Phi, psi and omega in degrees: 000129182274124179251136177277169179300321179295317180296320178295320178296315179297319178296317179295319179296318178297315179298317180297319178298316178296318180295321178295321177295320179291325182294327178289330177288319185287349179285345178292121183272138177290130182238086188300321181292316180291320178296320179295318177297317179297316178300316180296320179295321179293324176294317179297320179299315179297320180296317179293323177297326182274349181288153177295156188270001185271063183238018178066027180089351184288326177297314180297319178295317178297320178298318177300314181294320178296317179295323175296319179294323176298314180299314182293322178296316177297319177298319179297319178297312180298318181299313182296326179289338182265343185241000000 
């Protein structure tokens, strides 16, 4: 296939754009401890959601705290990936 100078330029520009997009993704560092904590919190959230509701409000309170911990853990991961 014969490519013109314009087609090669467009192809190079597209490739560069894709690579720039990929480079921002690859800057995210794997954080095994935070990921493990997040996984455990998500399991705890599901367990609390499935538990019976006759706990005097303590199940609901625990669920609130677990969800807050999930939010904070995700914020911590995002913060570390940006700094």
